[in-house]
C-alpha positions as CSV (number, residue, x, y, z in Angstrom):
1,M,181.9,-102.9,-154.9
2,V,179.5,-103.2,-157.8
3,A,178.1,-99.8,-158.9
4,R,175.1,-101.0,-160.9
5,R,173.3,-104.1,-160.0
6,Q,171.8,-106.3,-162.7
7,P,169.1,-108.8,-162.4
8,G,171.1,-112.0,-161.8
9,M,173.9,-110.3,-159.9
10,A,172.2,-109.5,-156.6
11,A,173.9,-112.3,-154.7
12,V,177.3,-111.4,-156.1
13,A,176.8,-107.8,-155.0
14,V,176.0,-109.0,-151.4
15,V,179.0,-111.2,-151.3
16,V,181.3,-108.4,-152.6
17,D,179.9,-106.0,-150.0
18,V,180.4,-108.6,-147.2
19,A,183.9,-109.4,-148.4
20,A,184.9,-105.8,-148.5
21,V,183.6,-105.0,-145.0
22,A,184.6,-108.3,-143.4
23,G,188.2,-108.2,-144.7
24,G,189.6,-109.2,-141.4
25,A,187.9,-108.1,-138.2
26,A,184.3,-109.3,-138.6
27,S,183.0,-112.4,-136.7
28,P,180.9,-115.0,-138.4
29,D,177.7,-113.7,-136.7
30,E,178.4,-110.2,-138.0
31,I,179.0,-111.5,-141.5
32,A,175.7,-113.5,-141.3
33,Q,173.8,-110.3,-140.2
34,M,175.4,-108.3,-143.1
35,I,174.4,-111.0,-145.6
36,I,170.8,-111.1,-144.3
37,G,170.6,-107.3,-144.3
38,G,172.0,-107.1,-147.8
39,I,169.6,-109.6,-149.1
40,A,166.6,-107.8,-147.5
41,A,167.8,-104.4,-149.0
42,L,168.2,-106.0,-152.4
43,A,164.8,-107.5,-152.3
44,A,163.3,-104.1,-151.4
45,E,165.2,-102.4,-154.3
46,D,164.0,-105.1,-156.7
47,R,160.4,-104.6,-155.7
48,Q,160.8,-100.8,-156.1
49,A,162.4,-101.2,-159.5
50,V,159.7,-103.6,-160.8
51,G,157.0,-101.2,-159.5
52,E,158.6,-98.2,-161.2
53,R,158.8,-100.1,-164.5
54,A,155.1,-101.0,-164.3
55,G,154.1,-97.5,-163.3
56,I,152.9,-98.5,-159.8
57,E,153.5,-96.4,-156.7
58,P,155.6,-98.4,-154.2
59,D,153.8,-99.2,-150.9
60,P,155.6,-98.1,-147.8
61,E,154.7,-101.5,-146.2
62,P,153.2,-104.5,-147.9
63,P,149.6,-105.0,-146.6
64,G,149.5,-107.7,-143.9
65,R,146.7,-109.9,-142.6
66,N,145.0,-108.9,-139.4
67,N,143.4,-112.0,-138.0
68,G,142.7,-110.6,-134.5
69,A,139.0,-111.0,-134.8
70,V,139.2,-114.6,-136.0
71,A,141.5,-115.5,-133.2
72,F,139.2,-113.9,-130.7
73,L,136.2,-115.8,-132.0
74,V,138.1,-119.1,-131.9
75,I,139.1,-118.5,-128.3
76,M,135.5,-117.5,-127.3
77,F,134.2,-120.6,-129.0
78,C,136.6,-122.8,-127.0
79,F,135.4,-121.1,-123.8
80,A,131.8,-121.7,-124.8
81,L,132.4,-125.3,-125.5
82,A,134.2,-125.9,-122.2
83,T,131.5,-124.1,-120.3
84,A,128.7,-126.1,-122.0
85,V,130.5,-129.5,-121.4
86,I,131.0,-128.8,-117.7
87,A,127.4,-127.6,-117.3
88,R,126.1,-130.7,-119.1
89,S,128.1,-132.9,-116.7
90,K,126.5,-131.0,-113.8
91,G,123.0,-131.7,-115.2
92,S,122.3,-128.3,-116.7
93,S,121.4,-127.2,-120.3
94,F,124.2,-127.5,-122.8
95,F,122.8,-124.9,-125.1
96,I,122.1,-122.2,-122.5
97,W,125.6,-122.5,-121.0
98,F,127.1,-122.6,-124.5
99,I,125.6,-119.1,-125.1
100,V,126.7,-117.9,-121.7
101,G,130.2,-119.1,-122.3
102,L,130.2,-117.6,-125.8
103,C,129.1,-114.2,-124.6
104,S,131.2,-114.0,-121.4
105,G,134.2,-116.2,-122.1
106,P,136.3,-116.9,-119.0
107,L,133.6,-115.4,-116.7
108,G,131.1,-118.0,-117.9
109,L,133.6,-120.8,-117.4
110,A,134.2,-119.6,-113.8
111,A,130.5,-119.3,-113.2
112,V,129.8,-122.9,-114.4
113,I,132.7,-124.2,-112.3
114,L,131.3,-122.5,-109.2
115,Y,127.7,-123.5,-110.1
116,R,126.3,-126.1,-107.7
117,R,124.4,-129.2,-108.7
118,E,120.8,-129.4,-107.7
119,K,121.0,-133.1,-107.1
120,S,123.7,-132.7,-104.5
121,E,121.6,-130.4,-102.2
122,P,120.6,-132.0,-98.9
123,E,116.8,-132.7,-98.5
124,R,114.3,-132.8,-95.7
125,R,110.6,-133.7,-95.2
126,C,107.8,-131.4,-94.4
127,P,106.6,-132.0,-90.8
128,T,102.9,-131.6,-91.9
129,C,102.5,-133.4,-95.2
130,G,105.7,-135.4,-95.6
131,A,106.7,-133.9,-99.0
132,V,110.5,-134.0,-99.7
133,H,112.1,-130.5,-100.3
134,K,115.6,-129.2,-100.6
135,L,117.1,-127.9,-97.4
136,Y,117.0,-124.2,-98.6
137,V,113.2,-124.3,-99.2
138,Q,111.4,-122.4,-96.4
139,V,107.8,-123.0,-97.3
140,C,106.3,-126.3,-98.3
141,T,105.0,-126.2,-101.9
142,R,102.3,-128.8,-101.1
143,C,100.7,-127.5,-97.9
144,G,102.2,-124.0,-97.4
145,E,103.7,-124.9,-94.0
146,D,106.6,-122.8,-92.8
147,M,109.6,-125.0,-92.4
148,Y,112.3,-124.1,-90.1
149,L,115.8,-125.5,-90.0
150,P,115.5,-129.2,-89.0
151,D,117.7,-131.2,-86.6
152,I,120.7,-132.8,-88.2
153,A,119.1,-136.2,-87.9
154,E,116.2,-135.2,-90.0
155,V,118.3,-134.0,-93.0
156,R,119.2,-136.6,-95.5
157,P,121.9,-136.2,-98.2
158,G,121.0,-135.3,-101.8
159,P,120.6,-138.0,-104.5
160,D,124.2,-137.8,-105.5
161,F,125.4,-138.8,-102.0
162,R,123.0,-141.7,-101.2
């Protein structure tokens, strides 16, 4: 085994270590793991040696990138876009549903999927003035007449189903 490692001899030291340990009973997988571990240890020693020569304190761990916020924003943007496209196909405002989807994510997407189209609502006529209203309207907006549930024959399908 090499006692002092010099700058071009790192790979030789790893091979010597592996050959000494794997003299007979080591499998190819164990040898590969020893080589990988030896290279990682040598790289850490080299970083520490360079830092000591430059007078820099070695970091316990190199700083990593934390992109959690960016990933969250990208996912929320995708939910907002999907929500707005579905809402636009149902005849609602793209921009308003985009904001809803951006703020609430999957809840906004579920809301727009369950949202009903106004055009698909069945309609009926007011018995007094003849104005056409949606089936759920209880008071005529033109004459103020109370409208009760009509017979099935008087209800006509909404514009989507004509």
